[in-house]
N, C-alpha and C positions, 0 to 999 in steps of 0.2 A: 504494500500500500504506500502510495506517495502522499506526503504531508505537505500542506500549503500554509503559509503564514497569513493568507488572506481569509477573511471571514465572508459569510454570506451577505452581511450588511455592506461590506466593501463592494462586493460583486453587484449587489442590487443598485448601489449608488452609481457605479460605473455604467450599468445598463440603462438607468434612467437618463444619464447624460448622453449615451449613444442614441437613444430613441429620438432625440431632438435633431439628429443629423439627417442629411439627404439620404434617400433610399439606398443607393449603391454604397456610399460611404458607411452607412449604418451596417449593412451586411458584412462588409470587410472588417469593420471594427469589432463586431460580435464574434467573428471567426478568430480574430486576434485575441479577444478576451478568453475564449475557450483554450486557445493554444498556449496561453501564458501560464497554465498549470493549476487552475482551480480544481479542487478535489471533486466538487459536485457541480459542474456547469449546468446541470439540469435545473438548478434553482434560479438561474439568471432570468428566465422569462416568467417566473412565478407560476409555472405550470402545475406545481405540486406533483403528486405521484398517483393520482387516481387514473384509472385506465382511459377514461374519455379524454382527459387533457393530454395524457401521454400520446394517444393516437393523433390528436390534433397537432402536437409538437412534432411527431414523426412526419406527418404530411407536410407541415410547414418547412421542415428542414430538407425533405426530399426536393422541394422546389428550389430552396436556396443552394443546395449542392449542384443541381442541374444548371442554375443560372451562373454560379461562380465557375463551374467547370467550363462553360462557354466563354465567360469573360476573362478568366485567368489561366485556364488550362487544367486538365484533370489531375496533373501532378503538383499543382501549386500548393504551398504549405497551408494556406487558409482552407482550401478544399479538403486537404487531408485532415485538418483539425475538425472540420465540420463532419466529415465521415466518421471520425472517432467518436464525436458527440452523438451522432445518429446511431452508432452501434450500441451506445449505452441506453438510448431510448428503446431500441429493439430488444436489448437484453432485459430491460425492465418489463417489457411487454411479453416476454417469454418467447420471442422470435429468435432463438439462439442460432438457428441455421443461417438466417439472413444476416444477423450480426457478425457471425464468423466469416461469411463471404465478404462483407464490407471491410472488416479489419484485414483480411487477406489481401484485398485490393490496396489498402494503405501500406501494408508491408512491402508489396511489390513496387509501388510508386516511391516509397521512401528509399528503397535500395537504388532506384534509378536516379533520384534527385540528390540524395545525400550520401549514398554509399552504404555498404552492407554493415559497417561498424559504427554508423552514426547514432547519436542519442535518439533521434526520431525513429530510426529503424528498429533499434533494440527495444524502445518503449512500446512500439506497436507489436513487435514479436511477443513481448511479455503479455500484452493485452490479448493477443491471439491464443497464447497458451492458457490463459485464464478462461477464455470463452470455450476452448476445447475441453478443458477440465469440467466446466459447468455442464457441458453437453455430454459428459461421460465418455468422451472420446479420449480415454486416458493415455493410450500408447502414443497417439499423435501429440497430445499435450506434453507428454514427457520429452518427446523428440524436440519439439520447438523450444521448450524451456531449457533443455540442455544446450542447444545451440546458442540461445540467448546468453546463458551464463558463461559458456566457454568464450564467446566473442568479447563480452564485457570484461571478463577477468583478464584476457589477453591485452585488451586495449586500454582499460582503465585501472586494472589492478584488482587483486582479490578482496580488498577491504574498502573499495570505493562504494559509497552508499547505494548507487543504483545496482551494482553487482550483487550486493547483499540482498536487496529487494527482489531481484530476479531469482536468487537462490531460495528465498522464502517462498516464492511461487512454486518452485520445483519441490520443495519440502511438502507443500500441501498435496501436490500430485502424488508424490511417493506415499503419503499417508492414505490417500483415497485408493491407491492400488494395493494397500496392505503391506507395503514395503516399510514396515515400521522402523527397522534399524537404520535404513537409509534416511528416512524422514527425521529421526532423532539426531543423527550425525550432522545432517544438513542444517537443522535448526540450531544445533549447538555452535556450528561454524558461524551462522548468521549472528547469533547472540554475541559471541566473542568478538566478531568483527565490529559490530555496533558499539560494544563496550569500549573497545580500543580507540575507535575513531570519533565517536560522538559522546561517550561518557555513559555512566550507568543510569542517569536520570533523564536522558533524552527520550522523547515519546517513542521513537523507533526502537530503542533498546528495550523499553518496557513492553512494547507490543511483541517484540521477539521473545522475551521471557515468557509472556503469556502464551504465545504460539507453541513454545517448547513444552510448557506444562500441559497443553491440550494433547500434544503428541504422546507424552509420557503416560497420560491417562487413557490413551486409546486401547 
């Protein structure tokens, strides 16, 4: 899980400001807002999480993705950001197959535009692994998660925060597969990494300790 220092109130204030902009500028700025790393971009339009509004949000963003793909190109970073957001909407609606297809598109585009070892590519690969895991496609999820971890460890180092986050995803997959020893070892590595780089009181370290406890109780 990625943490953000920004709050939903910050996000809503930014969205209120964006709503006063001309139409095309507004769409681009909203995409930038999602791309900047809010944990729950779904909140930005105050759609809530009831199914009717989620469905409205999905339809709205399908139009935005189509429009921006024409205006900016299908591989543009703002289009990719909106596709990632759309995948979250689809996930919340239970449309895991479509969400997986959309994130697979993002991974392919990110590799073309940013390279196979870029932050955007690895982040989208991690998102793909999580979707495959949720979809109970566990072997595929494991393969994607391992690729993500291996690339991140090689490029950024074994204790880089994103590397540790990707390892945490892998540990959940191991646990779902019944590979409890692998899940425990991976969680221990994540916890030790966050303790050494961020300190014992950092939210990511605390979350990692909680994840390890869950694995030990499995």
